[in-house]
N, C-alpha and C positions, 0 to 999 in steps of 0.2 A: 377443313373449317377455316373460315376467314371472315373477320368483321372489324368494325371500328366502333369504339365506345368512349363515352365520357369517363375519364379516369376515376372520378369520385363515385360514379354510379357502379362501375365494375368492382371497385374496392368494397363498397358497402354490401353488394350482393354476395361476394365471395366470403367476406369476413362474417356475415350473418349466417350463411349456410354452413360455414365451418364449425359453428357451435354444436352441430349434430354429428360431426365426424367422430369416428372411433379413435381413441388415443392409442390403444393397443388391441389388435384384433387378429384372430387366426386368418381372417380374410384381409390381406394387405390393401386391397383396393378400397376398403372402407375408410382408410386413413385420408383419402383424397376427396375432392368434390367433383361431381359430374357437371361438365359444361355442355349443354345441348343447344345448338343453334337451329332454328326453324324460321327461315325468312329473316325478318327484322326483330325476332324475339329470341333472346338468350335466356335459358332457364338454368339456374345454378342449384344443384341439389347436394345436400349432405345427409348421410344416413348411417346410423350405427346399429341397425336392426331393432332398436327400441324407440328411437326418436328420429324422425325425418323432417327436413326443412327444404322447401322449394321456394325459390324467389325468381320471378320473371321480370326482365328489364328490356327496354327498347334499345336497340343498337342499329348500326348501319350494316346490314347483312351483306355478305359477299358470296359465301359458299357454306351450305349447311354441313353439319357433322356433329359428333360428340366425342369428348375425351375426358379422362380423369387425370387430375394433377394435384400437387401439394397445395392446399388452400392457404396455409400460413405464409409460405414463401411467395406465392403468387400475389396475395393481397398486399403484403408489405412492400414487395418490389414495385408493384403498380402504384401504390400510394406515394412512394418516394421518387418516382420517375418525374422528369421535367414535363412541362406542358399540361394541357387540360384534357387531351384525348390520347388514346393508345390504339395502335393498329395491331391486330392479333391474327396470326396465321400459323398453319402447320408447315413445318419444314421437314420434308422427308417423312419417315414413319416413326420417329422417336423424339423429335424436338418441337417445342412451341417457340415461335419467334414473336416477341412483343417489342414494338417500336414506339417511342415517344420522343419527339424532338430529335436530338442527336444521340439519344441513348437506345441501345438495342439489348434486349434481355433474351436469353435462351434457357428454357426449362424442359426437363423430360416430361413425358406423359404416358399414360396407359390407355388402352382401348376402352371406349365407353360401353362397348357391348358386354363387358364382363361385370358392369356395375349392377347390383341387384335392384329390382323394381320395388318401390315403396308400396306396401300392401294397401290397396284401396279399401276403405271401411264401408260397411253397410250402414246406411243412415237410418238406424232404428229410431233415433230420436234426434231432432235438430231444431235449433232456435237461433234467432238473431238478437244481438245486444249491442248497445252503443260502445264504440271502440274506446272512448274516453272513460266510460263507466267501468268497463272490464279491466282496463289498466289500473284504475284506482282500486278496484276490488282485490286485485292480485298484489299490487305493490304495498298495500297497507298491511299485508299479513305475511308475505313470503319469507321475510327475515326470521320468523319464528320457527320455521320448519327445522326438524332435527337433522344434524349432520352425521349422526350415528345410525348405521343401517342395521343395528340389532333388532329394531322394530321397523321394518320397511314402510309400513303404512304412515309412520310419522315423518318420513323423509319427503312427503309430498304435501300438496295443498288440497284440503277437502272442499269440494264444491257440492253444495246441496241446494236444490230448489224445492221448497215445500209450501204449499198453499200460497203461491204467488210471491214468496219471499226467497231471495237469492242470498245464500250464506257462503262466504269464503272463510276458511279457518286453517290455521297452522299452529302446531305445537311441538315442542321437543320434550315435553314432560315436566319441565321446570317453568315454562311460561307458555302463554297461549294468546294468539291474536285472532280476533274475529271481526268481520265486517258484514253488514247485511243491507239490502235495499229491496225495493219492490220491483217485480218483473212479471209480465203477463206471459207465462208459458207453463208447460206441464211439469210435474214433479220429476226430478232426476237426482242421482246421488253417485258421485265418483271421486277418486283421489288421483290427481295428476302429479307426476314427479316434479320436484322443485327445479331440476335441470331444464325441463321443458318450459316451465313457467318463466324462468329467468331469461331464456331465449325469446319467448313470446313477448314479454313486456317491453323489451328493447325495440320491438318492431311495431308497437302500438303507439298511436298518436295521442297527445294531450289536447289537441285542438278540438274545439267544439263549434261546428257550423250549425247555426240555428235553423237556416232554411233547408239545408241538406245534410243532416248529421251523418257522420261516418259510422257504419256498423260492421260487425264481424259475425260470421256464422260459426256456431259450435255444433258439431255433429258427434254423436256417441253411439257406439255399438257395445257389445258385451265386454270387450277388454281394451278398446282403443278410443281415443278422442281425436278429432280433427278440428283445428281452428283455422279459418281462412278469411282473407280479405283481399280485394283487388289483386295485387301481384304477389301475395305472400300466403304460404300455407305451412302449417306444422302439424304433423301427426305423431302421436305419442301413445305408447302402451299405458294402461292404467295400473295403479298399484293395488295389490290384493291386501287383505288383512282387515282387522277391526280397528276403527278409529275411536278415539276417546269420546265419551258422552259429553260433548262440549256444551250442549244446551243446559244440562244439569249444573255445570260449573258456572256458566255466565248468568244463570237465573237464580243462583243462591242468594238468600237475603244477606244484607250487610248493614248492621245497625249503626255503625260509626261512619260518618261521611265528612270529609273536609274538602274545601276548594282552595287551590293554590295556583300561583302564576307559573306557567310553563317555563318561561325564560329563566326565572330565578332557580327553580328546581333543576333544570337541565344544566345550568352553569355549575351548580354545586356538584352534580353527578360527574360532570366532565373533570372537575378538579380532583375528585376522589379517584377517578380512573388513572390519574397520573401516578398514584401511589401503588397501583396494582399491576401485576404482570402474571405470566403463566406460573412463575415460581413463587410469587408473592400474592396469593389469592386471599382476599379478606372481604367480608361483607361490610356493607354500610348499615349502621343502626340509626333508625329514626325514633326519637323520643317525642311524644306528643304531650302538649299541655293545652290550656284553654284557648290560646291565641297564636301559637307558633309551633313550628316543628324544629327540633334540634337535630342536626345531622352530624354523625361522628364516623370517622374511618381511621384505622390505625394499621400500619404495616411497618416492616423494618426500614422502609424509606422515609417514613415520617408520619405525621398525624394531621388530620383536619377536623376542626369543630366549627360548625356554622349554624345559623338560625335563619329560617325564613318564616314570613308571616302567613297565617291562615286567614283567608278572606271570609269564608263562611264555614260553619261546622254544625253537625248534627250528632247527637249522642254524647256520652260521657267519655272523654279522652285522657284526662289527667292520669299520669302514671303508666300509660299504655305505650308499648314500643314494639318495633318490628325490624328484623334483619333481612337483608336481601342482596342479591348481586346488583351492583350499581350499573353494570353494562346493560342488563335487562331493562332497568328503568330508563336509562339514557336513550336506548334505541326505541323504546316505546314512545317517549316524549317527542322524538323526531318525526313520528308518524301521526301525531295527533292533529297537527296543522291548525292550532288554535292558541289563544292567549291564556286560557285558564282550563284546568282539568279538575274533575272530581276524583278523589281517592276514597274508595269504599272499603271498609275493613270490618272484620269480625273479631278474631282473636289473633294473638301474635304468632300462632302456628298454622293458621288457616290462610289459604290463598287470598290475596286482595285484588281489587278491581280498579282499573283506571279508565275513565271515559272523558272525552271532550265535554266541556260544560254545556254546549248548546246544540248537540247533534242527536238528541233523543236516543242515545245508546246505540247508534248505528255502527260505531267503532268501539270495541271493547278489548282491553288488554289485561291479562291475568298474570300475576307473578306469585310463584310459590315461595314463601319465606324460608330462610335458613335458620336452623336452630342455633341460637347463640351459645357461646361457651364450648 
């Protein structure tokens, strides 16, 4: 194998594919990335038998071939080498020689023939979606996915298309984030692991071209999903298990509604978080009256008492209070992308809802209160 490539292009391809590499596997070859050269196209593949990522880039090809090598060492070495391009060639049957300027790097490799093939999925159901829209649908909710695998279905993002409405939902049982939009395609329902979503969104663009908008294709079979665009493809197994009835949660009635400014509430939550750590966990308590919200947080490190104004209110609020994890509120506010939000409440022990003021409920965040005392 022999080729010449732009340093940044090679680095980005290898580091992106590395996100699908196995950290610890009975098959040692899965720790590495597969580099396959065919003419002037270099394909970099990472695969841990559950998630596979393929990225194809243009290079100046010299001699076709395929090898497997350590992705983290390769990407970081390439990134830190001098010059804008690297010359890559096989030296003997054990070493890769990479040259950039006056710097020469040698790395071991394994035969690419031992790398397992990514299973091609049967396209039982397939549709196209705007690349920018898909990125927004996933990034607005993925942070709420559970990190605890006691309930595997909650460690992923629920994707459901029903009656031309696309829902993306994530929850860890204590909070829930949901986003929806209109889309013209058939009904579908699956749960994709958060690890795959995290890798995918980093390779989706925010740019919107009005004349020729970028799209991605999503294909689903019984237990796998494939998302592909131009030179990038990710295949992931789907998660089994029953997801929560999120529609019942987000459509519940909330008789008490207030409108507050996002910046003021986010700043207050950020200050409260300074008093909280893994060892010093304490909820924030919000006390409501007719025209303001009093915010209180107390730990062994100190105490905060603040007050922010209510812009608009509906329902009787005097004497009402609710306790919750301030990190949940702060992270939700970071994803609202607006100046004002509505906070919709029922009782101090029932989940409450947060929505941007002017998006017609397309983004919804739910927080489960903490019982005080």
